[in-house]
C-alpha positions in Angstrom: 0.0 0.0 0.0 1.3 3.5 -0.9 0.3 7.1 -0.2 0.5 9.5 -3.1 0.6 13.2 -2.2 -0.6 15.8 -4.5 -0.1 19.6 -4.9 -2.9 22.0 -5.8 -2.5 25.3 -7.6 -5.3 27.8 -8.0 -5.3 30.6 -10.5 -6.8 33.7 -8.8 -6.6 35.5 -12.2 -9.2 33.2 -13.5 -11.8 34.4 -10.9 -12.4 37.8 -12.4 -10.3 37.8 -15.6 -9.4 35.3 -18.3 -6.5 33.9 -16.1 -4.1 33.6 -19.1 -0.4 34.3 -19.0 -0.6 35.9 -22.5 -2.9 38.6 -21.2 -1.0 39.1 -18.0 -3.9 37.8 -15.9 -2.4 34.6 -14.5 -1.9 34.6 -10.8 -1.2 31.1 -9.5 -1.0 30.3 -5.8 0.0 27.1 -4.2 -2.8 25.5 -2.1 -2.8 22.3 -0.1 -3.0 18.9 -1.7 -4.5 15.5 -1.0 -3.2 12.2 0.3 -4.4 9.3 -1.8 -4.1 5.9 -0.1 -3.6 3.5 -3.0 -4.4 -0.1 -2.5 -3.8 -3.1 -4.8 -0.5 -2.0 -6.3 2.9 -3.4 -5.5 5.1 -0.6 -6.9 5.3 3.1 -6.1 5.4 4.1 -9.7 2.1 2.3 -10.3 0.5 4.1 -7.4 1.7 7.5 -8.8 0.6 6.7 -12.3 -2.9 5.6 -11.1 -3.4 8.8 -9.1 -2.2 10.9 -12.0 -4.6 9.2 -14.4 -7.6 9.1 -12.0 -7.3 12.3 -10.0 -5.1 14.9 -11.8 -6.8 18.0 -13.0 -5.4 20.7 -15.3 -7.4 23.7 -16.4 -7.2 27.5 -16.5 -8.3 27.9 -12.9 -7.1 24.8 -11.0 -4.4 22.2 -11.2 -3.8 19.1 -9.1 -0.9 16.7 -9.7 1.1 14.1 -7.8 4.3 15.2 -6.2 5.4 12.3 -4.0 4.8 8.7 -3.3 5.6 7.0 0.0 4.8 3.7 1.7 2.0 3.4 4.1 4.5 3.0 7.0 6.3 6.2 6.0 2.9 8.0 6.0 2.2 6.6 9.5 5.6 7.8 10.7 4.9 11.3 9.3 1.6 11.3 11.1 3.3 10.6 14.4 5.3 13.8 14.0 2.3 16.2 14.0 -0.1 17.0 16.8 -3.1 14.8 17.5 -5.8 17.2 16.0 -3.9 17.7 12.8 -3.2 13.9 12.6 -6.9 13.2 12.9 -7.7 15.8 10.2 -5.1 14.3 7.8 -6.6 10.8 8.4 -10.1 12.0 7.8 -9.2 13.8 4.6 -7.1 10.9 3.1 -8.7 9.4 0.0 -8.6 5.6 -0.3 -8.5 4.3 -3.8 -7.7 1.3 -5.9 -7.1 0.7 -9.6 -9.1 -2.6 -9.4 -12.0 -2.0 -7.0 -14.3 0.7 -5.6 -13.1 1.9 -2.2 -15.0 3.2 0.8 -13.8 5.9 3.1 -11.3 4.8 5.8 
């Protein structure tokens, strides 16, 4: 089992203007991201490729793309380094997924 982390970018220029670089209206800001818990794969590159194919978004106002893949245990270790409330939040927000079956929330 692997956890794929994503990065989100939002284009504030697309809220009131066309949001295009060519017109000088692009104003991209880093936002948070998601943690996708990928089951039913045995290699990290398969987990990342699945998340990229299933969940990536790329348009004039919003982008989400994978940035990192770690093992389930590495994710658990990271969670132990943050305070309990934030750890609970991260666990609640994590998105379970699988390339071969429908997943329910953790």
